[in-house]
C-alpha positions in Angstrom: 84.5 73.8 90.0 84.6 75.8 86.8 85.3 79.0 88.7 88.2 77.4 90.6 89.6 75.9 87.3 89.6 79.2 85.5 90.9 81.1 88.5 93.9 78.7 89.0 94.6 78.5 85.2 94.9 82.3 85.0 96.7 82.7 88.4 99.4 80.1 87.5 99.9 81.5 84.0 100.4 85.0 85.4 103.0 84.1 88.0 106.4 85.4 86.9 104.8 87.0 83.8 105.9 90.4 82.5 102.9 92.3 83.8 103.5 91.0 87.3 107.1 92.2 87.2 105.9 95.4 85.6 103.9 96.2 88.7 107.0 95.8 90.8 108.5 98.6 88.7 105.4 100.7 88.8 105.5 100.9 92.6 108.4 103.3 92.2 106.1 105.7 90.4 102.6 105.4 91.8 100.7 104.9 95.1 99.1 101.6 96.1 95.6 103.0 95.5 96.4 104.2 92.0 98.0 100.9 91.0 95.1 98.8 92.5 92.4 100.9 90.8 94.2 101.1 87.4 95.1 97.4 87.4 91.6 96.3 88.4 89.8 98.2 85.7 92.4 97.2 83.0 92.0 93.5 84.0 88.2 93.8 83.9 88.2 95.5 80.4 90.7 93.0 79.0 88.7 90.0 80.1 85.4 91.5 78.9 87.1 92.0 75.5 88.5 88.5 75.6 85.4 86.6 76.5 82.7 88.7 74.6 84.7 89.8 71.6 87.0 86.8 71.2 89.9 88.9 70.1 87.9 91.5 68.2 90.6 94.2 68.9 93.2 92.0 67.1 91.1 92.2 63.9 91.2 96.0 63.8 94.7 96.6 65.4 97.6 94.6 63.9 99.5 92.5 66.4 102.8 94.1 65.4 101.3 97.6 66.2 100.3 96.4 69.7 103.8 95.0 70.2 105.5 98.1 68.9 103.4 100.4 71.1 104.1 98.2 74.1 107.8 98.2 73.4 108.0 102.0 73.1 105.9 102.5 76.2 108.2 100.2 78.2 111.3 102.0 76.9 109.8 105.4 77.8 109.1 104.2 81.4 112.6 102.9 81.6 114.0 106.3 80.7 111.6 108.0 83.1 113.2 106.0 85.9 116.5 107.9 85.2 114.9 111.3 84.9 116.0 114.0 87.3 113.1 115.3 89.5 113.5 118.6 91.3 111.7 117.1 94.3 111.1 113.4 94.2 108.6 113.4 97.1 106.5 116.0 95.3 106.9 114.3 92.1 105.5 111.0 93.4 102.7 112.7 95.4 101.6 114.9 92.6 102.6 112.7 89.6 99.8 112.6 87.1 96.4 113.6 88.5 95.0 110.7 86.6 97.6 108.2 87.8 95.1 105.3 87.8 94.5 106.0 84.1 98.3 105.9 83.5 98.5 102.5 85.2 95.4 101.4 83.3 97.0 102.2 79.9 100.3 100.7 80.8 98.8 97.5 82.1 96.3 97.3 79.2 99.0 97.6 76.5 101.3 95.1 78.2 98.6 92.5 78.8 96.7 92.8 75.5 97.0 89.6 73.5 99.0 87.9 76.3 98.6 84.3 77.3 96.2 85.0 80.1 93.9 86.8 77.7 94.1 83.9 75.4 93.1 81.6 78.3 90.0 83.7 78.8 89.2 83.6 75.1 89.6 79.8 75.1 87.3 79.3 78.1 84.8 81.7 76.6 84.7 79.7 73.4 84.4 76.4 75.2 81.8 77.3 77.8 79.6 79.6 75.7 78.2 83.1 76.3 75.8 81.8 79.0 78.8 81.5 81.2 80.4 84.8 80.1 80.0 86.7 83.4 81.2 83.7 85.3 84.4 83.5 83.2 85.0 87.2 83.3 84.8 87.3 87.1 87.0 84.2 87.7 89.7 85.1 85.1 89.8 88.7 86.4 90.1 87.6 90.0 92.9 85.1 89.1 94.8 87.8 87.2 94.3 90.4 89.8 95.4 88.1 92.7 98.6 87.2 90.9 99.4 90.8 90.0 98.7 92.1 93.5 101.4 89.8 94.7 103.8 91.5 92.3 102.7 94.9 93.6 103.3 93.9 97.2 106.7 92.6 96.3 107.5 96.0 94.8 106.4 97.8 97.9 108.3 95.4 100.1 111.5 96.1 98.1 110.8 99.9 98.2 110.8 99.8 102.0 114.1 97.9 102.2 116.1 99.2 99.2 117.5 102.7 98.8 115.5 104.7 96.2 118.3 104.8 93.7 118.5 101.0 93.7 114.8 100.7 93.3 114.9 103.1 90.3 117.7 101.0 88.8 115.6 97.8 89.2 112.6 99.5 87.6 114.8 100.7 84.7 116.2 97.2 84.1 112.7 95.6 84.2 111.2 98.1 81.8 114.2 98.0 79.5 114.1 94.2 79.2 110.4 94.2 78.3 110.9 97.0 75.8 113.9 95.5 74.1 112.2 92.1 74.0 109.1 93.3 72.3 110.8 95.5 69.8 112.4 92.7 67.6 109.1 90.8 67.7 107.2 93.8 66.3 109.9 94.5 63.7 109.8 90.8 62.6 106.1 91.0 62.1 106.4 94.3 60.1 109.3 93.2 57.9 108.8 89.4 57.5 111.2 88.9 54.6 113.8 91.6 55.3 116.0 90.5 58.2 118.7 93.0 57.5 116.2 95.9 57.8 114.9 94.4 61.0 118.4 94.2 62.5 119.3 97.7 61.3 116.1 99.3 62.8 116.6 97.3 66.1 120.2 98.5 66.4 119.1 102.1 65.6 116.3 102.0 68.3 118.6 100.3 70.8 121.4 102.8 70.2 119.1 105.8 70.6 117.7 104.3 73.8 121.3 103.6 75.1 122.4 107.1 74.4 119.4 108.6 76.1 119.9 106.3 79.1 123.6 107.4 79.4 122.6 111.1 79.1 119.9 110.9 81.7 122.1 108.9 84.1 125.0 111.4 83.8 122.6 114.3 84.2 121.2 112.7 87.3 124.6 112.2 88.9 125.6 115.8 88.0 122.4 117.1 89.6 123.0 115.2 92.8 126.6 116.2 93.1 125.9 119.9 92.6 
């Protein structure tokens, strides 16, 4: 009963969450095998941290730093969706020899401190260390099941949508997550200085917009030549 309760709590909490949507975007960059392996180990490590350490990472790494790193990572991936590749098929086949590690890092940063990890921390505190393995397995399986649905949706879309539309969808998803995390991180860094927060956000957003336009135009120029 406890296993099912934890599994369902994590599964329901993850449905429609940012990491599930992020996997839709990652299907444009990596193979199924790489995503499954990277996601599985990221989920396992995250839940081990949550249950055994009870948020120990948060004591050494400020939350604003995690949010800022996540934001910049998402914006980088958004821009990479607009990047011109000399041969897209080779780029996808040969992209990053350690593709599972890239997926692991992306997923880990996105999910660190998220509500599903907080659920695992809560169950760990309530049920005690004697049930730690039980909680780790059930919460990991619940999170993995929900995120695999996101991955399958991504591959379904990739088989039905032209590649350019899929790249645009990936760009939009990563951009939304990146620009959403950025003001949260800045607010944590500069609690009493709203004008500085706004100025920095506008600066980051403007640079990101200019780079997006530049890459988009370069892409169109490359295809027309």
